[in-house]
C-alpha distance (Angstrom), angle and dihedral (degrees) to the residues before:
residue distance angle dihedral
M1 . . .
A2 3.79 . .
S3 3.77 115.9 .
A4 3.79 120.5 -119.8
V5 3.76 117.5 -102.4
F6 3.78 117.7 -149.2
R7 3.79 120.6 -155.5
L8 3.78 114.6 -151.7
P9 3.81 111.0 -171.4
G10 3.81 97.4 165.5
V11 3.81 136.8 84.2
A12 3.81 118.5 -74.3
F13 3.81 127.6 -154.1
I14 3.81 115.0 -166.0
T15 3.80 129.0 179.8
G16 3.80 123.7 -159.7
A17 3.80 88.4 31.6
G18 3.80 97.7 147.3
G19 3.80 122.8 109.3
T20 3.78 132.6 44.4
G21 3.80 102.5 -71.5
E22 3.81 91.8 -126.2
S23 3.79 120.3 137.8
C24 3.79 127.2 -120.4
I25 3.79 136.2 -168.4
L26 3.81 121.2 -110.4
V27 3.79 129.5 -169.4
D28 3.80 114.7 -159.2
E29 3.80 130.2 -152.5
L30 3.82 90.1 -85.0
N31 3.82 90.3 53.7
A32 3.78 91.2 -111.6
V33 3.79 112.5 152.2
S34 3.78 120.3 -140.1
L35 3.78 136.5 172.2
Q36 3.79 110.6 -128.0
H37 3.78 140.7 157.4
C38 3.82 93.6 -120.9
N39 3.80 113.7 173.3
A40 3.79 89.4 -22.2
G41 3.81 88.9 85.9
I42 3.79 133.8 -108.4
G43 3.81 86.8 -155.0
A44 3.81 91.1 57.7
A45 3.80 90.0 50.7
V46 3.81 90.3 49.6
A47 3.80 91.3 50.6
K48 3.82 90.9 50.9
A49 3.80 91.0 49.5
F50 3.81 90.2 51.0
A51 3.80 90.8 51.0
R52 3.80 91.7 50.6
S53 3.81 88.5 51.0
G54 3.78 93.3 58.3
C55 3.79 102.1 -91.6
S56 3.79 109.7 142.6
R57 3.81 103.8 170.8
F58 3.79 118.5 71.5
A59 3.79 139.7 174.6
I60 3.80 109.3 -169.9
T61 3.77 132.4 176.8
D62 3.79 140.2 175.5
I63 3.77 137.6 152.5
K64 3.82 85.8 -118.0
S65 3.81 128.6 65.6
L66 3.80 115.4 -64.8
A67 3.81 96.5 -167.2
S68 3.80 95.6 101.9
T69 3.80 93.7 49.0
K70 3.78 93.3 46.3
N71 3.81 91.9 49.5
T72 3.79 91.2 48.7
L73 3.80 92.1 51.3
L74 3.79 90.1 51.4
D75 3.81 90.2 47.9
I76 3.80 89.3 55.1
N77 3.80 92.8 44.7
P78 3.82 117.0 10.2
K79 3.82 89.1 -166.2
A80 3.80 94.4 56.1
Q81 3.79 118.3 124.1
V82 3.80 110.6 -136.9
L83 3.79 123.3 -172.7
S84 3.79 106.7 -170.4
Q85 3.78 130.5 176.7
E86 3.78 131.0 166.6
G87 3.78 115.5 -135.5
D88 3.79 149.7 120.8
I89 3.81 114.9 -80.5
A90 3.81 89.3 -158.1
D91 3.82 87.0 67.7
E92 3.81 107.7 86.7
S93 3.80 93.7 -161.1
F94 3.82 91.1 54.9
V95 3.80 93.2 47.2
N96 3.80 93.6 48.7
S97 3.80 92.8 44.9
F98 3.79 93.2 49.5
M99 3.80 92.7 46.4
A100 3.80 89.5 50.4
D101 3.81 87.4 54.8
V102 3.81 89.3 50.6
G103 3.79 91.0 53.4
S104 3.79 92.2 46.2
R105 3.81 93.9 47.6
F106 3.82 101.1 40.6
T107 3.86 103.9 15.3
R108 3.83 90.6 -139.4
L109 3.81 144.7 39.9
D110 3.79 123.1 -144.7
Y111 3.80 107.1 168.5
A112 3.80 129.2 31.8
V113 3.80 120.6 -176.6
N114 3.80 119.3 -173.5
C115 3.80 106.4 -154.1
A116 3.80 100.3 145.6
G117 3.78 113.6 113.5
V118 3.78 143.9 130.1
L119 3.79 135.2 -143.8
G120 3.76 125.7 -137.9
E121 3.77 127.8 -134.5
S122 3.79 118.8 -73.7
L123 3.80 95.6 -94.3
Y124 3.77 137.0 136.5
C125 3.79 114.7 -108.0
H126 3.82 94.2 -105.6
E127 3.82 89.5 52.2
T128 3.81 95.5 51.0
P129 3.84 114.5 104.4
L130 3.78 119.8 -133.0
S131 3.82 90.9 -117.4
A132 3.82 90.3 60.7
Y133 3.81 90.9 47.6
D134 3.81 91.9 49.5
R135 3.82 92.5 49.5
I136 3.79 92.8 52.2
M137 3.80 93.2 45.7
D138 3.81 93.3 46.2
I139 3.79 94.8 53.0
N140 3.80 104.7 28.3
V141 3.78 100.3 37.8
K142 3.80 110.1 18.8
G143 3.79 92.7 35.4
T144 3.81 91.9 52.0
W145 3.79 90.3 48.9
L146 3.81 93.4 48.2
T147 3.80 94.9 49.6
S148 3.80 92.4 44.3
K149 3.79 91.2 48.7
A150 3.80 91.4 50.3
A151 3.80 92.4 46.2
L152 3.80 91.4 50.7
G153 3.79 88.9 52.7
L154 3.80 89.4 63.4
M155 3.80 98.3 37.1
I156 3.78 98.8 49.6
N157 3.81 93.9 61.6
Q158 3.81 99.0 46.1
E159 3.77 131.4 86.8
P160 3.83 119.0 -108.6
L161 3.80 114.0 -88.2
E162 3.79 100.2 -151.7
H163 3.80 114.4 -19.3
E164 3.77 119.6 60.6
G165 3.77 112.2 -113.6
Q166 3.80 95.3 11.6
R167 3.77 114.3 105.9
G168 3.80 97.4 175.4
A169 3.79 146.6 -38.1
I170 3.81 133.9 -115.1
V171 3.80 124.1 -160.9
S172 3.81 123.6 -175.6
I173 3.79 122.0 -164.5
A174 3.80 120.1 -136.9
S175 3.80 130.2 173.3
Q176 3.80 130.9 -120.9
L177 3.82 87.3 -86.6
G178 3.79 86.4 78.1
I179 3.81 89.0 76.6
V180 3.82 105.4 14.4
A181 3.81 125.9 49.8
R182 3.80 121.4 -141.5
P183 3.84 121.4 -156.7
T184 3.81 97.5 -130.0
A185 3.79 97.7 37.0
G186 3.80 90.9 96.0
A187 3.79 111.3 176.5
D188 3.82 91.2 5.2
N189 3.81 90.2 73.6
D190 3.80 90.1 52.6
Y191 3.80 95.4 47.5
E192 3.80 93.4 50.2
T193 3.80 91.3 48.0
K194 3.80 89.3 54.5
R195 3.80 95.3 41.0
C196 3.79 98.0 52.8
P197 3.84 98.0 66.2
W198 3.80 86.2 51.8
L199 3.81 89.5 52.2
T200 3.79 89.6 53.7
V201 3.79 90.5 54.7
I202 3.80 98.6 47.1
K203 3.80 99.6 39.6
H204 3.78 90.3 81.7
P205 3.82 120.2 92.0
I206 3.77 120.4 -98.1
V207 3.79 102.2 -98.8
P208 3.80 128.3 -163.6
R209 3.77 118.1 -85.9
K210 3.76 131.8 -166.7
R211 3.79 108.4 -92.3
Q212 3.76 118.4 -138.3
């Protein structure tokens, strides 16, 4: 059976886009083997998939270097327009400034994918220091909220690109800890529990609203 091919002609905003987007194999403390993107970057893999689906306008960010991802996007499509800026999504001023640049450069935003996130050390909850908890919450929860809020600010005022009534789409990536707790995940369990209700809210398309 032929696989579906999605064409994405709009503007894409992707956080956590640093790295190569290649997978790696992890073995956890229970000797379970899993295939994950690790430090290689789920966001980079998402950006590459967008490019292969016809998207040619990108806004990418990460606290790590974005050079590899940008070069890969241009290898896939030499005519692609890539706005890249390294920064901390937990910093509201950075998020708002970068999103203003997105609006100025592309005049619209159609797809936002929140891939940025960090994991804590493999500790039990009572062993986890407050500083580790704060770091995870700042990036994984507050950062996701800030970028989604900024993206909505652009999407809500634009006309639909393809589908009537849909002004844009936001997708946020969470790990398996969003539905299954793990004893030594510490603050990671807590962040995923808090992030998932937010994912439920923002997974819906941006629908028309009555303008004042």
